[in-house]
N, C-alpha and C positions, 0 to 999 in steps of 0.2 A: 231425579234431576232432569228427566225429560229429554227430548230430542235436541241436539245442537242445531244452531242455525245452518243454513245451506253452506255458507263459507267454511264451516267446520264439520262438514258431513262427508267423510271419505267413502262411506258406503252407499251414498245416494246413487241410484241407477236411472232415475228419471226425474226431470225438473222442467216444468213448462217455461220458466224464465222469470226474470225480475220485472216488477211493476216499474214503469217509467213515467213519473209524474210530469215530465216535460213534453211527453208526446201529446199532441192535440187530440188524438183519438183515444187516449187512455180512458178506462172505464172500469166498472166493477159490477158484480151481480150479487143480490142478496144471498147470504150463506150464514144462517143463524137459527138459534132457538132461544127466544127471549120474550120479554113482556110485550113487545110490539109485534114480532113475527114469531109465533109459537105454534107448536103442534106436537104430534107423536109419530115418529121419534124426533122430528125437527119441524121448524116452520118453513124453511126454505133451504135447498141444498143445490150445490153445483157439482157436476160430475165431469172430471177430466179423464180422457182415455190415455192409455200407454200400451205399447206393444212389447210382448215377451217373446224372445227368441232364445232357445236353449234352456228354458225353465228358469224359475226365480223363486227364492224363498224370502218373502216379505216380512220384515221385522218392524217397519214403521211407515207412517204416512204423515203428510203435513199439507196445510193450505196457508197461504199468506193472505190476511184479511185486513182491509181498511176498517177499523173497528173502534167503538167506544164502549165495548163490553168489558166485563171483568169475569170471564168464565173460569170455573174450577174443574170442568170436565169437557170432554169432546166425544161426539158420536162419530163413528166411522163405518163405511161400507166399501166392499169390493164387489163389482157386478160384471157379468159377461152377457153379450148379446143385446146391449141396449140399442134402441132405435127410436125414431119419432113416435111418441105415444106409447112406448113399450119399455118397461124397466128391466127387461131381460131376466136373467137368473141371478139371484143373490148368492154369491159365493161365500162371503163371511161378513160379519158385522159385530159391533160391540160398542161399549161406552168405557172410556178410559178416564182415570182420575189419579190424584196423588202423584207419585213418581213417574207414572206413565202418561201424564199429560202436561204440556207446557204452553204458556202464552207469553211470548217474548217479543219485544219490539225489534223490527228488522233494521231500523234506522231510516226507513222511507216513510213518506206521508203523502196524502193527496185528498183534495176535496174537503179539507178541514178535519180529516181523520188521520190518526197514527196507524201505520201498518204493523200488524203483529203476525208472528208465525204461530199458528195453533197446531201442535204436533202430538202425534200418538206414538208411543213406544211400547215395547213388550208384547207385540202380537207375533203370531207364528202362522203364516199362511203360505202354503206351497202352491205355485201356479205353473201349469204347463204352458206350452207355446200358444199364443193367441193374443187377442185384443181384450183389454179389461178397462173398466171404468171405476173410479174411486171418488169418494167424498169424505171430507173431514169437516164437521159442523161444530163450531164452538157452542157450548151449552151454558147459558146464563139465565136459567129460568128463575124468576123472582119467588121469594118465599114470604116476604113481609110487604106491607103497604109501602114502606120506605124503599124497598127494592123496586117496586113498580114506579115510584116517583123518580128514581134514578136510572131508569131503563135506557139502553142504548141500541145501537145497530151494528151490523157486521156485513161487509161486502167482500167476497172473494176477488182479489185484485186480478185484472186481466193483464196479459203480457204480449209483447210482440217478439218474444224469444230471446231477449238479452240474457246471456249466461245459461241458456237452456242445455239440457242433456237428455239423451235417450231418444226413443222413437214414439211418435204418436200418429194418429190419422187426423189430418186437418179437417176442420169443419164438422167434427163429430163430438162436440162437448154438449152436455145437456143440463137442463134446469128443471127442478121438480119442486112444486109448492102448491098445496091445496088452497092456501090463502090467496095466492095470486092466480089461481085457476090454471096452473101449468102442470101438465102430466108428461114428464120427461120430454119436454120440448127442446129443440135445438137452441142453443144459447144465442145464435144469430137472430132468432125470432124476438129476443128480448133486447136487441140493439147493442150487443157487446162483441168484441173481437173473440174469435173462437178458442183461444187458449187461455187457461187459468194459471196463475202463479202457484202451482201445487207440485208436490213431489212424493217420490217413493224411495224408501230406504230398504236395502237388502241386508240380510244376515249371511253369514257363511253358509254355503249349501251343505246340508247334513248328509249322512250316508243314506243310500236309497232305502234301506229298511226303516228309516225313521221319518220318511217324507209323508206327509199327508197331502145496485146503481145509487148515486146518492142524491136523490132529489128530496125536497121537503115533504112531499106527499108519500102515501103508502101504496096506492093502487096504480095500475096501469104502467105508464112509462116510468114512474118513480121507482120501479123495481131496480132499474139499472142506474148506475152513476153516470152522469154525463158532464163533460167539461163545458162550461158556459163562457163565452167570450163577450166582453162588454166594450162598447165603443167609448 
């Protein structure tokens, strides 16, 4: 049954905030693995940071994406020590499908795309105090020629913090994509506000013994979604 939407997520411990389509600076950044932007393990990924104080047992992750994809699985990562041009240390990663992956409309939209929450459930990652970065990339890799013909795009919504929760370090979100020539570059370099509409879900803490952009083009500035005003 997958992860619930943010409004129904009592165990959420971090959330960047809602996408606001009425904000003239609203934007988004490519976050996808599909026929147009593909790769291994993804074509493009956004990384949002969050700060852990007092330890955390992560049970789920999600990103809200302006999307025309129909993914049946999602790839996820948690990293530590990310900086400009440096992916840091991979703490945990995986691919979720079936009951552990959901692709559900949030009720918001922008730039001609419906926003979906792509959520990962059923993971078990114990984190100590510190700053971490996470990504959730919807995976809609085509199988047949028809799939290629019906390919779409996905952009992680950015946010100015509406309904946000938890702690992050401002201006330290990153974008990684070999297709776009980005090696863990600060998201500000791609022209988006530095916070993504992404979240972290906690499970109950176990006993100590059990702990362990939407332009029409593909390259350049088309990586980021930009609002265009017409006279």
